[in-house]
Phi, psi and omega in degrees: 000135187224132177249122186267168181297167179307139169285140183286343179278309191256346182077001181251157174302139171277132186259145182223128177062032173261105185270136188281155183258115174300341183269359185247137170277329183221128172239133175213133182221124174067036184294134178224132171224131179241149165234108183052051180083344176279128181273105175287316181225128191235076175087044187278131171242131176225140175228112179248114183289150174300141178074002187261161171260110188242127181252135163255114193249129183178162175281179181301143180080000186279342181114016181289307183306310179308320181291313181301321184288329182290319183298326184275352184083008171294322171228158183254149182278153176283337171205164183096182180220161176221154174224126185232121177063029185081005185245137175285331179252101184305332184286345169297334180246023180306329183288340176268004182240149171243134186227119175249105187284169178291328186271105186282151178193123170230156171292120179303331182271358181279144172274156194310309185296314183297326182293322186289316180303312183303312183298314182300319183291340180286346180247018174083021179268130180301141192298320168313311177293323180291325172295313174310307187294319185300317183291322181291316181296319178295321175301307188303324180263010173089014186241016186303323179299336187258009181306316183265004174280152178284149181306329183287341178278348182273161176285169178294315176301315177305318182291325185281337172298318180293325170298316179296328177291323181286342171292322179266356191298330183267015178050063181289161173270341177229131182240127176242123178246126173256114184046059188293331187272346180301130169090354184265138177277176190308316184292319180283337177290322176296318176297319183293312186306312182300321183298310183302313178305310189300313181305309179298326179290338178274357178090015177278134175282127179235130173231131176219144176264150179199154177248013182248111188303315184301325177293315177296323189278332177280328196258317198282136165280329175211156181223161164242129175270125174240135182206126183058032181082352185251156168250104178275346174214140173207117181169192179299144179306321181296318177305317176298312180293331179285358171301330184249148184278154176298154186258143178245139178238115180239142171232134185232151174283325180282135174274340178204172182146180181299338176298333183297343182277354170278344186279148181280178193286336184268007172311131171238130180271106188235108184066238176276351196241155166253131176240133187196169178277130174311116181308156176300331185291345179094177190282328187295317175297320183298312179298325182292317184287331177289321183285318179286340176272353175071033179299328181070067187290127174261325175201143168215136184223142180239123183235133178285142177309140172282172180296332176294316178299324176289326175292326167296319175296326181280306187262351177101157179299319184294320178287325169309311188293317183293325183297313188290332184263005176294116185295146178264140176295160179295138174265128183266109189266340172202174185088170185235162180243000000 
């Protein structure tokens, strides 16, 4: 791979001998972006398989939005390269992409159907067809009654759904959501999760940023963990969790005996249970030692670490605290604006 100096025409690096992968919707290597000397994104590598649900997980200020904007061609990286849907210039395939930015915004005086049709027109769909699709989508998602209401007459949650439908109205091959769950109540978060799964089932590639580990763990095939503008891990969720060994929870009838020698050094006796990391030797040798040592096993469970534990191990305690302290926007449960 060779990255040449910036092209005088595009402002982007000229790529030489970088073969596109038919299996990837997005390829990015070494993306760097500076703002007034501050490095917002520092050498990000991302590979998003076609048809996957891919999450970019990190706290506010980690570089998630800047990374997404570089991938979409909204801003250019200072160095590195990206390829989206096989194209080196993402703007060339803008009509095949749906994008929901973190900063939501619709014209308040527009009716819901017109707002969706307007967003469709920006992606090349004729206005009449956009209106038809918009009304159809609103009906399909239980908002048909609001089709002719102005955006200002809708609740915040309903307006967000309208903008979401406008993101999907042109049947994109790639959908990019920036913090799509922010500000949604639990009911609408569940609806959005089902919609994301439905898109992936149809073969659409979905990439979204989030600071909520539960969303990434439930939805994503693969993730990129981002902290301080760097990506210390990118790959399958299971691979992130496998960075840590499973945890064992053991209850025994005997309080002491030869079996205690089988417990690893990190074993903690908490109440009736022993908690420890599964030894490298595996569960079979552990069980044999416990049985032969007359431990009298009452219960034994083995649990894989969750994504939260993996995030802490990969990104560090400070990044995990920042993730948990990221504020959620206020949720408007009722009333109109």
